[in-house]
C-alpha positions as CSV (number, residue, x, y, z in Angstrom):
1,R,-164.3,38.9,-69.8
2,S,-166.1,42.0,-71.1
3,E,-167.7,45.1,-69.7
4,L,-170.3,47.0,-71.7
5,R,-171.7,50.5,-71.1
6,H,-174.2,52.5,-73.0
7,A,-175.9,55.8,-72.5
8,F,-179.3,55.9,-74.3
9,A,-179.6,59.6,-73.9
10,S,-176.4,60.3,-75.9
11,S,-176.4,57.0,-77.9
12,S,-172.8,56.5,-76.9
13,G,-170.9,53.9,-75.0
14,G,-168.0,51.6,-74.8
15,A,-166.9,48.0,-74.2
16,D,-163.7,46.7,-72.6
17,L,-162.6,43.3,-73.6
18,L,-160.1,41.3,-71.6
19,I,-158.5,38.0,-72.5
20,M,-156.4,36.5,-69.7
21,S,-155.3,33.4,-71.6
22,M,-156.9,31.9,-74.7
23,R,-155.3,28.5,-75.7
24,F,-155.3,27.2,-79.2
25,N,-155.1,23.3,-79.5
26,D,-156.8,20.5,-81.4
27,G,-160.2,21.4,-79.9
28,F,-160.0,25.2,-80.5
29,Q,-158.4,26.9,-83.5
30,P,-158.2,30.5,-84.8
31,V,-160.9,29.7,-87.4
32,D,-163.3,29.0,-84.5
33,L,-162.6,32.6,-83.3
34,T,-163.0,34.2,-86.7
35,P,-163.7,32.6,-90.1
36,L,-161.2,35.0,-91.6
37,A,-158.5,32.6,-90.4
38,L,-159.7,30.0,-92.9
39,G,-156.9,29.2,-95.3
40,V,-154.5,31.6,-93.6
41,I,-153.6,29.8,-90.4
42,A,-154.2,26.3,-89.1
43,N,-152.9,23.7,-86.6
44,A,-152.2,26.4,-84.1
45,E,-150.6,25.6,-80.7
46,G,-150.1,28.3,-78.2
47,T,-151.8,31.0,-76.1
48,L,-153.2,34.5,-76.8
49,A,-153.7,37.3,-74.1
50,G,-154.5,40.9,-74.2
51,R,-157.2,43.6,-74.1
52,G,-159.2,45.7,-76.4
53,R,-161.6,48.7,-76.2
54,I,-164.5,49.7,-78.4
55,D,-166.2,53.1,-78.2
56,W,-169.2,54.3,-80.1
57,T,-171.0,57.6,-80.5
58,P,-173.5,58.9,-83.1
59,D,-170.4,60.0,-85.1
60,G,-169.1,56.5,-85.4
61,V,-167.1,53.6,-83.8
62,T,-163.5,53.4,-82.8
63,S,-161.6,50.3,-81.5
64,T,-158.1,49.6,-80.3
65,G,-156.3,46.7,-78.7
66,T,-153.1,45.0,-77.8
67,F,-152.6,41.2,-77.9
68,T,-149.6,39.0,-77.2
69,T,-148.6,35.5,-78.1
70,A,-145.3,33.8,-77.1
71,G,-143.8,30.5,-78.4
72,S,-146.8,29.6,-80.6
73,N,-146.7,27.0,-83.4
74,F,-148.9,27.0,-86.5
75,A,-149.1,26.3,-90.2
76,A,-149.4,29.5,-92.1
77,A,-150.1,30.1,-95.8
78,F,-146.4,30.9,-96.3
79,G,-145.1,27.7,-94.5
80,S,-144.9,26.1,-91.1
81,V,-143.9,28.2,-88.1
82,R,-142.5,27.3,-84.7
83,G,-141.8,29.5,-81.7
84,A,-143.6,32.6,-82.9
85,S,-143.8,35.5,-80.4
86,T,-145.3,38.9,-81.0
87,T,-147.3,41.8,-79.5
88,I,-149.8,43.3,-81.9
89,V,-151.1,46.9,-81.4
90,F,-154.3,47.5,-83.3
91,D,-155.4,50.9,-84.5
92,D,-158.7,49.4,-85.6
93,L,-159.5,46.2,-83.7
94,L,-162.8,45.5,-85.4
95,G,-161.2,45.9,-88.8
96,L,-158.1,44.0,-87.8
97,R,-155.8,46.8,-88.8
98,S,-152.6,47.2,-86.8
99,A,-150.2,50.1,-86.4
100,P,-147.2,49.8,-88.7
101,G,-143.9,48.5,-87.3
102,Q,-145.1,45.4,-85.6
103,R,-142.4,42.7,-85.1
104,I,-142.7,38.9,-84.7
105,S,-139.7,36.8,-83.7
106,L,-139.6,33.2,-85.1
107,D,-137.7,30.2,-83.8
108,E,-138.2,28.4,-87.1
109,V,-140.1,29.1,-90.4
110,N,-140.2,27.0,-93.5
111,P,-141.4,28.8,-96.7
112,G,-139.8,26.1,-98.8
113,F,-136.5,25.8,-96.9
114,P,-136.0,25.9,-93.1
115,V,-134.6,29.1,-91.5
116,F,-134.1,29.7,-87.8
117,G,-134.0,32.5,-85.3
118,G,-135.3,35.5,-87.4
119,T,-137.7,38.4,-87.2
120,I,-140.2,39.9,-89.5
121,D,-141.6,43.5,-89.4
122,Y,-145.2,43.8,-90.5
123,Q,-148.5,45.6,-90.5
124,L,-152.0,44.1,-90.7
125,L,-153.7,46.2,-93.4
126,D,-157.1,44.6,-92.8
127,A,-158.6,41.2,-92.2
128,T,-157.0,39.6,-95.3
129,R,-153.9,41.6,-96.2
130,I,-150.6,41.8,-94.5
131,Q,-147.8,44.4,-95.3
132,I,-144.5,42.6,-95.0
133,E,-142.1,45.5,-94.1
134,G,-139.0,43.1,-94.1
135,G,-137.4,40.3,-92.3
136,R,-133.9,38.9,-91.4
137,W,-132.4,35.7,-90.4
138,P,-128.9,34.4,-89.9
139,F,-128.5,31.8,-92.6
140,A,-125.6,29.4,-93.7
141,G,-122.9,31.7,-92.4
142,G,-124.5,34.8,-93.9
143,E,-127.8,36.5,-93.9
144,L,-131.3,35.9,-95.4
145,V,-133.3,39.0,-96.0
146,L,-137.1,39.1,-96.7
147,K,-138.0,41.9,-99.1
148,P,-141.1,44.0,-98.6
149,S,-144.3,42.9,-100.1
150,V,-148.1,42.7,-99.5
151,L,-149.8,39.3,-98.9
152,D,-153.4,39.3,-100.0
153,F,-155.2,36.2,-98.6
154,D,-158.6,37.3,-100.1
155,V,-157.4,36.5,-103.7
156,N,-157.3,32.8,-104.8
157,A,-153.9,33.0,-106.5
158,V,-150.3,31.9,-106.1
159,R,-148.5,34.3,-103.7
160,R,-144.9,35.3,-103.9
161,L,-142.2,36.3,-101.4
162,E,-138.6,37.2,-102.4
163,F,-135.6,36.4,-100.2
164,E,-132.1,37.9,-100.7
165,L,-129.0,35.9,-99.7
166,R,-126.0,37.8,-98.5
167,G,-122.6,36.3,-97.8
168,V,-123.8,32.7,-97.6
169,D,-121.3,29.8,-97.2
170,A,-121.8,27.6,-100.2
171,A,-121.2,24.3,-98.4
172,V,-123.5,25.1,-95.6
173,F,-126.2,26.5,-98.0
174,L,-126.3,23.3,-100.1
175,T,-126.6,21.2,-96.8
176,E,-129.4,23.3,-95.6
177,L,-131.4,22.8,-98.9
178,G,-130.7,19.0,-98.7
179,F,-128.4,18.6,-101.7
180,E,-126.5,15.6,-100.3
181,N,-124.9,14.8,-103.7
182,I,-123.4,18.2,-104.4
183,N,-120.3,19.8,-102.7
184,A,-119.1,23.3,-103.1
185,S,-116.9,25.9,-101.4
186,G,-117.0,29.7,-101.5
187,V,-119.4,32.5,-100.7
188,F,-122.7,33.1,-102.5
189,D,-125.0,36.1,-102.8
190,G,-128.4,35.7,-104.5
191,V,-132.1,35.9,-104.8
192,L,-134.6,33.1,-103.9
193,P,-138.2,33.9,-105.1
194,V,-140.7,31.7,-103.3
195,E,-144.1,30.8,-104.6
196,F,-146.6,29.3,-102.3
197,S,-150.2,28.2,-102.2
198,G,-152.1,26.3,-99.6
199,L,-149.8,25.5,-96.7
200,G,-146.4,25.1,-98.6
201,G,-144.0,26.8,-100.9
202,R,-141.2,26.3,-103.5
203,I,-138.3,28.2,-104.9
204,V,-138.9,29.3,-108.5
205,D,-136.1,30.9,-110.7
206,G,-133.6,31.3,-107.9
207,K,-130.3,32.9,-108.7
208,L,-126.9,32.5,-106.9
209,V,-123.8,34.5,-107.7
210,A,-120.4,33.3,-106.5
211,R,-118.0,35.9,-105.2
């Protein structure tokens, strides 16, 4: 639903946008809403709700908005995601720029290996770039930490994320990665650089250090 007001005398006005519940499914995907989602997100299942406001004067246009999704599933450029929940506050709705310090909680994400029950702090810089401020997951008896980086989806190139392992149980870690023919005990720390393109990723030049 939208309401539009314009004063011809002052060449100023505004528009209020209200989305009670927009559902993504096989018949309606984010790319149907904006072509900017092409190659970034696909196979979305879930709902989006929120409101936005656009104001204009002879001096320019401003736009803000707040939108929420809860328990959504989708395939992202960095891997498959299940149970994503976030509220995004936009400083520039038309430019798709958010305020810093946004947080998304994830039941499961798979950037090349599955992790469960984590959070990522982020900022949308514009329609194609995301500032990853950091992320954390409990993982294999220890912790998995996502290092800060910028993801640019406007460049046709391999993208990279770096994960840090802290205090990981060796036996659980090898099981999580599917190494059924390798057994180990002890505690690991390390770094797992992940390269991804399309809708999948792989670990390249990972390093583990046994305590």
